[in-house]
C-alpha positions in Angstrom: 7.7 -36.4 -25.7 6.7 -36.0 -22.1 6.1 -32.6 -20.6 8.1 -31.7 -17.6 5.9 -31.4 -14.6 6.9 -28.5 -12.4 6.4 -29.3 -8.8 5.7 -26.5 -6.4 7.3 -27.2 -3.1 6.0 -25.9 0.1 8.1 -24.4 2.8 8.9 -27.1 5.4 7.2 -26.7 8.7 9.9 -26.7 11.4 11.3 -24.4 14.0 14.4 -23.9 11.9 15.1 -20.9 9.6 14.5 -21.7 5.9 15.6 -19.7 3.0 13.9 -19.6 -0.4 16.0 -19.9 -3.5 15.0 -19.6 -7.2 16.5 -21.7 -9.9 18.1 -19.4 -12.4 17.1 -21.6 -15.4 13.6 -22.8 -14.7 12.5 -20.3 -12.0 11.4 -23.1 -9.7 11.6 -22.3 -6.0 13.6 -24.4 -3.5 13.6 -24.2 0.3 16.8 -24.8 2.1 17.4 -25.0 5.8 19.8 -22.4 7.1 22.2 -25.0 8.3 22.3 -26.5 4.8 22.7 -23.1 3.1 25.6 -22.1 5.4 27.6 -25.2 4.6 30.5 -24.4 2.4 30.4 -25.8 -1.2 26.7 -26.8 -0.8 25.0 -27.1 -4.2 21.3 -27.2 -5.0 20.4 -29.6 -7.8 17.1 -28.6 -9.5 14.8 -30.9 -11.4 16.0 -29.3 -14.6 19.5 -30.6 -13.7 20.9 -27.1 -13.0 23.2 -26.8 -10.0 23.6 -23.5 -8.2 24.9 -22.5 -4.8 23.1 -20.3 -2.3 24.7 -16.9 -2.0 22.3 -15.0 0.2 23.6 -16.2 3.6 25.8 -13.2 4.4 23.0 -10.9 3.3 20.6 -12.8 5.6 22.9 -12.6 8.6 23.4 -8.9 8.1 19.7 -8.2 7.9 19.1 -10.3 11.1 21.7 -8.3 13.0 20.1 -5.0 11.9 16.7 -6.3 12.9 18.0 -7.3 16.3 19.4 -3.8 16.8 16.2 -2.1 15.9 14.2 -4.5 18.1 16.2 -3.3 21.1 14.9 0.2 20.6 11.3 -1.0 20.9 11.7 -3.4 23.8 10.5 -0.8 26.3 7.0 -0.8 24.5 6.5 -4.4 25.7 6.7 -3.2 29.3 4.3 -0.2 28.8 1.3 0.0 31.1 -1.1 3.0 30.9 -2.5 2.4 34.4 -6.1 3.2 33.4 -8.7 1.3 35.4 -11.1 -0.8 33.3 -14.4 -2.3 34.5 -17.2 -4.3 32.9 -20.7 -3.0 32.7 -23.1 -4.0 35.6 -25.0 -6.6 33.6 -21.7 -8.2 32.5 -20.5 -8.3 36.1 -23.6 -10.5 36.9 -22.8 -12.8 34.0 -19.2 -13.1 35.0 -20.2 -14.4 38.4 -21.9 -17.3 36.7 -19.5 -17.8 33.7 -15.9 -18.3 34.5 -14.7 -18.3 30.9 -16.3 -14.9 30.3 -14.5 -13.6 33.4 -11.2 -14.9 32.1 -11.8 -13.4 28.7 -12.6 -10.0 30.1 -9.6 -10.0 32.4 -7.4 -10.9 29.5 -9.0 -8.1 27.4 -8.5 -5.5 30.1 -4.9 -6.6 30.5 -4.2 -6.1 26.8 -6.1 -2.7 26.9 -3.9 -1.6 29.7 -0.8 -2.3 27.6 -2.2 -0.5 24.5 -0.5 2.9 23.9 -3.3 4.1 21.7 -6.1 3.7 24.3 -4.5 6.2 26.6 -4.0 8.7 23.7 -7.6 8.2 22.5 -8.8 9.0 26.0 -6.8 12.2 26.1 -8.1 13.3 22.7 -11.7 12.6 23.7 -11.1 14.4 27.0 -9.7 17.4 25.1 -12.7 17.5 22.9 -15.1 17.4 25.8 -13.5 20.2 27.7 -15.2 23.5 27.7 -12.9 26.4 27.3 -12.7 28.8 30.2 -12.3 32.3 28.8 -9.8 33.3 31.5 -7.7 30.2 32.0 -8.0 28.3 28.7 -9.0 24.6 29.0 -9.8 22.9 32.3 -7.5 20.1 33.6 -8.1 16.4 32.8 -10.1 14.3 35.1 -9.4 10.7 36.2 -12.5 8.9 35.2 -13.1 5.1 35.3 -13.4 3.6 31.9 -16.4 1.2 31.3 -16.4 -1.2 28.4 
């Protein structure tokens, strides 16, 4: 008697949403396109000849709606800019005059640093640690220093 060969299928590479289903009998995984799964009376036929219908569509739709609502809360973070000035070290400035790709990389890096929330907070923490307490007034005010990388 021949042994059944269980074939592990990979998720299709497309720009469409795919859902993963598991056969209740043989535990083999099946990938279905969202458009297939939302079709009424669509049945999946497994290699073990078991048929089952996908039932997770409504659950998937509800989760997507919840995710979209939570994403709206964090949309303002994409527009964040800490307005800190960044500059390369002097020896890198000389190299950037000769190498255009290095210049593009540094500009891209500085742009991502200016959008990073944690950089500004780290600067404030380091600034607080460097401040010397004045016995009468408490801590001195923060200074606007240029950041060198």
